[in-house]
C-alpha positions in Angstrom: -4.2 -43.1 17.5 -3.3 -41.9 13.8 -3.5 -38.3 13.3 -6.6 -37.0 11.0 -5.7 -34.8 8.5 -7.8 -33.4 5.7 -6.5 -32.2 2.9 -9.1 -29.3 1.2 -8.1 -28.1 -2.0 -8.7 -26.6 -5.4 -7.0 -26.5 -8.5 -8.2 -26.1 -12.3 -5.6 -27.3 -14.4 -4.1 -30.0 -12.1 -0.9 -28.3 -10.9 -1.7 -27.5 -7.4 -3.4 -31.2 -7.6 -0.7 -32.9 -8.1 1.6 -31.0 -5.3 -1.4 -32.0 -3.6 -1.0 -35.5 -3.6 2.4 -34.9 -2.6 1.3 -33.9 0.6 -0.9 -36.5 0.7 1.7 -39.0 0.1 3.8 -37.1 3.3 1.3 -37.1 5.7 0.6 -41.0 5.0 4.2 -41.7 5.3 3.7 -40.0 9.0 1.5 -42.6 9.8 -2.0 -40.2 9.4 -5.3 -41.3 8.2 -6.2 -38.8 5.3 -9.1 -37.5 3.8 -8.2 -36.3 0.5 -10.5 -33.4 -0.5 -11.4 -30.9 -3.4 -14.1 -27.8 -2.8 -16.9 -26.9 -5.1 -16.3 -25.7 -8.0 -17.7 -22.2 -8.7 -17.0 -21.8 -12.5 -19.4 -21.8 -14.9 -19.3 -24.8 -17.4 -18.6 -22.9 -20.2 -15.7 -21.3 -18.4 -14.2 -25.0 -17.7 -14.9 -26.2 -21.1 -13.4 -23.2 -22.7 -10.1 -24.4 -21.8 -8.9 -27.8 -22.3 -6.9 -28.9 -19.4 -9.3 -27.3 -17.2 -12.1 -29.8 -18.7 -10.1 -32.8 -18.5 -8.9 -32.7 -14.8 -12.7 -31.5 -14.0 -13.2 -35.0 -15.7 -10.5 -36.9 -14.3 -11.1 -35.7 -10.6 -14.7 -35.9 -11.0 -14.6 -38.7 -8.4 -12.8 -37.1 -5.6 -15.0 -35.7 -2.3 -16.3 -32.5 -2.2 -15.0 -30.9 1.4 -17.2 -30.6 4.4 -17.7 -28.8 7.2 -18.1 -32.2 9.3 -14.7 -32.5 7.2 -13.2 -29.8 9.2 -14.7 -30.8 12.8 -13.5 -34.8 12.2 -9.9 -33.6 11.3 -7.4 -33.0 13.9 -4.8 -31.8 11.1 -5.9 -29.2 7.8 -3.8 -28.7 5.1 -5.0 -26.6 2.6 -3.8 -26.0 -1.4 -4.6 -23.0 -3.7 -3.8 -21.7 -6.8 -3.0 -17.4 -6.4 -6.0 -15.2 -8.0 -4.1 -11.7 -8.2 -2.0 -12.9 -5.0 -5.3 -14.3 -3.2 -6.8 -17.7 -2.5 -9.0 -18.8 -5.5 -12.6 -17.7 -4.8 -13.7 -22.2 -4.6 -11.6 -22.2 -1.5 -12.2 -18.9 -0.4 -15.9 -19.8 0.1 -15.8 -22.5 1.5 -13.5 -20.8 3.9 -16.3 -18.5 4.4 -18.6 -21.4 5.5 -16.8 -22.7 8.5 -18.5 -19.1 10.5 -20.9 -22.1 12.5 -17.8 -24.2 14.0 -16.0 -20.6 14.7 -18.7 -19.4 16.4 -18.5 -23.2 18.4 -14.6 -22.8 18.9 -14.4 -26.0 16.7 -11.7 -25.3 15.0 -9.4 -24.0 18.0 -6.1 -25.6 18.5 -6.8 -27.4 14.6 -3.2 -27.8 13.7 -3.2 -25.8 10.0 -0.6 -25.5 7.2 -1.2 -24.4 3.4 0.6 -24.9 0.5 0.0 -22.8 -3.4 0.8 -22.4 -6.8 1.4 -19.8 -9.7 1.4 -19.3 -13.7 4.2 -16.8 -13.1 7.7 -16.3 -10.8 6.8 -13.8 -8.1 3.2 -14.3 -8.9 2.0 -13.6 -5.7 2.7 -17.2 -3.7 3.7 -15.5 -0.7 1.1 -13.2 -0.7 -1.6 -16.6 -0.8 -0.4 -18.3 2.1 -0.4 -14.9 4.3 -3.7 -14.1 3.6 -5.1 -17.7 3.9 -3.2 -17.9 7.4 -5.3 -14.9 8.3 -8.8 -17.3 8.4 -6.1 -19.3 10.5 -5.3 -17.0 13.5 -9.0 -15.9 13.5 -10.1 -19.8 13.7 -7.5 -19.8 17.0 -6.2 -22.8 15.1 -2.0 -23.5 15.4 -0.2 -22.5 11.7 2.9 -25.0 11.5 4.9 -24.1 8.4 7.7 -26.0 6.8 9.8 -23.0 7.7 13.9 -24.6 6.8 13.0 -27.9 9.2 14.5 -29.5 6.5 17.4 -29.2 3.8 14.5 -29.6 0.7 13.5 -26.1 1.8 16.8 -24.4 1.2 16.2 -25.6 -2.7 12.7 -25.4 -2.8 12.7 -21.8 -1.2 9.6 -21.3 0.6 9.3 -21.4 4.3 5.5 -20.0 4.5 4.3 -23.5 2.5 4.9 -25.8 -1.0 4.6 -24.0 -3.9 5.2 -24.3 -7.5 5.7 -22.1 -10.8 3.6 -23.4 -13.9 4.6 -21.4 -16.6 1.4 -20.8 -17.4 -0.3 -24.2 -16.4 2.9 -25.8 -19.3 4.4 -27.5 -16.6 4.0 -29.9 -14.3 5.4 -29.9 -10.8 8.6 -30.9 -9.9 10.9 -33.3 -8.1 11.8 -30.1 -5.7 8.9 -29.2 -4.9 7.1 -31.8 -4.7 9.1 -33.2 -2.3 8.8 -30.0 -0.2 5.3 -30.3 0.0 6.0 -34.3 1.1 7.9 -32.9 3.7 5.0 -30.3 4.5 2.6 -32.7 4.9 5.0 -35.6 7.3 5.8 -32.2 8.8 2.5 -30.9 9.9 1.4 -34.6 10.6 4.9 -35.4 13.1 3.6 -31.7 14.8 0.1 -32.9 15.1 1.1 -35.6 16.3 3.3 -34.2 18.9 0.7 -31.5 19.9 -2.0 -34.3 20.2 -0.1 -36.3 23.0 0.9 -33.3 25.3 -3.0 -32.8 25.1 -3.3 -36.2 26.4 
């Protein structure tokens, strides 16, 4: 059976969304059944509409389903994406994770295969700290973290063993080929490790 993967992300102006699509491509190439999901927007319409790129991306992705706790329970593997906010995950993604308590209490997140990716506006803008902060949640879930590491040559170009990442120059740059390839590898690696784990559990 195909590995069930939920890719759950937040993106305001679209950079993290682009990276999420590259992760999705890798997961699908590895044969996974994928749910591509965003988390609920929390910012007021006034703030969104004050930023042209944010307003456009918000409109362009209106049809993407919003993640629910059912998606967490359904998936064998979970891959989360977020921009950084002061070196931490966004409030939008954090609120979704904070709602996972009922599943955590029932042990339904134990041994989920998990990974994460991120984007920043500037170099050294908190990529590693954001991913490590996300991974703290997964330790509490008793999940199994699968990072890309340096398990593929693209990682020596991308340079971030914690998760795919990209610097957007304050939203001015689209995700480049190196970052996209790193994200695609991460999606593929997560599925391959999850498949091995599921076979071993059987």
